[in-house]
C-alpha positions in Angstrom: 97.2 81.3 124.5 98.4 83.1 127.7 95.7 85.3 129.0 98.4 88.0 129.6 99.2 90.7 127.5 102.7 92.0 127.0 103.6 95.7 125.9 107.0 95.5 124.1 108.8 99.1 123.8 111.8 99.0 121.6 112.8 101.1 118.9 115.5 98.8 117.6 113.8 96.7 115.1 115.7 93.7 115.3 115.6 93.4 118.9 111.7 94.3 118.8 111.3 91.4 116.4 113.5 89.2 118.5 111.3 90.0 121.9 107.8 89.8 119.7 108.7 86.5 118.1 109.9 85.0 121.4 106.5 86.0 123.1 104.6 84.8 120.0 106.5 81.4 120.2 105.6 80.8 123.8 101.7 82.0 123.1 102.2 85.3 125.0 99.6 88.1 123.4 101.5 91.2 123.1 101.3 94.7 121.6 104.3 96.8 120.3 105.6 100.3 120.0 108.8 102.3 119.3 108.5 105.3 121.2 108.1 106.7 124.7 104.7 108.6 123.8 103.5 105.4 122.2 104.0 103.5 125.4 102.4 105.9 127.4 99.3 105.4 124.9 99.3 101.7 124.5 99.7 101.4 128.4 96.5 103.5 128.9 94.5 102.0 125.9 95.4 98.4 126.3 96.1 98.0 130.1 98.9 95.4 129.4 99.8 93.2 132.1 103.8 93.4 132.1 105.7 96.0 130.1 109.1 95.4 128.4 110.9 98.7 128.5 113.9 99.9 126.3 115.4 103.2 127.9 117.0 104.5 124.9 114.0 105.9 123.2 113.9 108.3 120.2 111.3 110.9 121.6 112.0 110.7 125.7 114.0 108.7 128.0 112.6 105.3 129.3 113.1 106.2 132.8 110.7 109.2 132.2 108.5 107.0 130.5 108.4 105.0 133.9 107.8 108.2 136.0 104.7 109.3 134.0 103.1 105.8 133.8 103.7 105.4 137.6 101.3 108.3 138.3 98.5 106.0 137.4 99.7 102.6 137.1 101.5 99.7 139.0 101.8 97.7 135.9 104.9 95.6 136.3 107.7 97.1 134.5 110.8 95.2 133.1 113.7 97.4 131.6 115.5 95.9 129.0 118.4 98.0 128.2 122.1 98.3 127.1 122.7 100.5 129.6 124.8 98.7 132.3 126.2 101.1 134.9 124.7 100.8 138.5 123.4 104.2 138.3 121.3 103.7 135.4 119.8 100.6 137.1 119.4 102.5 140.2 117.6 105.4 138.6 115.2 103.0 136.8 114.3 101.2 139.6 114.0 104.1 141.4 111.6 105.4 139.2 109.3 102.4 139.5 110.6 99.6 137.4 110.2 96.2 138.8 113.2 94.4 137.2 116.2 95.1 134.9 117.5 92.9 132.4 120.9 94.2 130.4 121.4 93.8 126.7 122.7 91.7 125.0 120.5 89.0 126.9 119.2 85.4 126.2 115.7 84.8 125.5 115.7 82.3 128.3 116.5 84.8 130.6 113.8 87.3 129.3 111.2 84.4 129.9 112.3 83.5 133.2 112.0 87.2 134.2 108.8 87.5 132.7 107.7 84.2 134.3 108.8 85.6 137.9 106.9 88.5 137.5 103.8 86.8 136.1 104.1 84.5 139.3 103.9 87.9 141.5 101.3 89.2 139.7 99.0 86.2 139.9 99.5 86.3 143.5 98.5 89.9 144.0 95.6 89.4 141.7 94.5 86.4 143.5 93.5 88.7 146.9 92.2 92.0 147.1 94.3 92.5 150.4 97.9 91.2 151.3 97.9 88.0 153.0 98.7 88.1 156.6 101.1 85.3 156.5 104.1 85.2 154.1 105.4 81.6 153.1 108.6 81.2 151.3 110.4 77.6 151.6 111.3 77.1 155.2 110.8 80.6 155.9 107.4 82.2 157.5 106.6 85.7 158.4 103.5 86.1 160.5 102.6 89.8 159.6 99.6 90.0 162.2 101.6 88.5 165.2 104.9 90.3 164.3 107.0 87.1 164.3 108.8 85.0 161.8 110.1 81.4 161.8 112.5 79.4 160.0 112.0 75.5 159.7 109.2 76.0 162.4 111.7 77.9 165.1 111.0 81.5 165.8 113.7 83.6 164.5 115.0 86.3 167.1 115.1 89.3 165.3 115.7 93.2 166.2 113.3 95.3 165.2 115.1 96.7 162.3 115.8 93.3 161.2 112.3 92.3 161.4 111.4 95.6 159.6 114.0 95.0 156.7 112.9 91.4 156.6 109.0 92.0 156.1 109.7 94.9 153.6 111.7 92.0 151.5 109.0 89.7 151.8 106.1 92.1 150.8 108.4 92.9 147.8 109.4 89.5 147.2 111.0 88.8 143.7 111.5 92.6 143.0 114.9 94.2 143.4 114.8 96.9 146.1 117.2 99.6 145.7 119.4 101.0 148.6 117.3 104.1 148.4 113.9 102.7 148.7 115.1 100.4 151.6 116.6 103.2 153.9 113.5 105.5 153.1 111.3 102.9 154.2 112.8 101.6 157.1 114.4 104.9 158.5 112.6 107.7 156.6 115.7 108.7 155.0 118.5 107.9 152.4 122.0 109.2 153.9 125.0 107.6 153.4 125.4 106.3 156.9 121.8 105.0 156.5 123.3 102.7 153.6 126.2 101.5 155.9 123.8 100.8 158.6 121.7 98.7 156.1 124.8 96.8 155.3 125.1 95.9 158.8 121.7 94.9 159.7 121.3 93.0 156.3 124.3 90.9 157.4 123.0 90.1 160.7 119.7 89.0 159.1 121.2 86.9 156.6 123.1 85.3 159.6 119.9 84.2 161.0 118.4 83.1 157.7 120.8 81.6 155.9 122.7 78.4 156.5 125.9 79.5 154.2 125.3 83.3 153.7 127.8 82.9 150.6 125.1 81.0 149.0 122.1 82.9 149.3 118.7 81.1 149.3 116.4 83.9 150.8 118.2 87.2 150.2 120.3 88.0 147.0 122.6 91.0 146.9 122.7 93.3 143.7 126.1 95.0 144.0 125.8 98.8 144.1 122.0 98.6 143.5 120.1 96.9 146.4 118.6 93.5 147.4 115.7 90.9 146.6 114.0 88.2 148.3 114.2 85.3 146.3 111.4 82.8 146.2 112.3 79.3 146.5 110.5 78.1 143.5 112.6 80.3 141.5 
């Protein structure tokens, strides 16, 4: 039995049963609820390790649930929703969700997203302070010395490229929205900042990727943002 406990928040009985049976089959512990208020109460009382959250709940919108939980908890939240528009994904991610899975979904993809989130959680729990060095395949980022290496060779990055790389590395496996990145790097999120972000991300990728069309390290989520891939994924 897994040491991790999952909170399932889903008002559709058939979908909730599918998720909980899948979790039980793969030896995950879980609790479930069908409402937003229930999600907040269960999070406070059971302190789950991951929340699987539907957005279309009967008593409140799932994005509001995320915002309220984020006022006091950093528990990873994976949204599972029929809403597939980019703005729905952006709103949920900006509110504090860690990942977004669109219905209909396969149980294999759900389990894969869950494994990635739990691996990231285990890494975070393994140290009380963030490591001074990030290693991901052939890529190494030394936060203390302020340099990055690929296959042992130092990368010659501009200050903005290095800031972007550090931000992605510190949030490896997590989708970062354009708004989150531009506010973190430039302190604002104007349209011209997003345009600049695309330019800097393109130059960074050229230095990281042997074939930018087949990304190894940085994945684009069109209309949403970017994610640092982990090589074991």
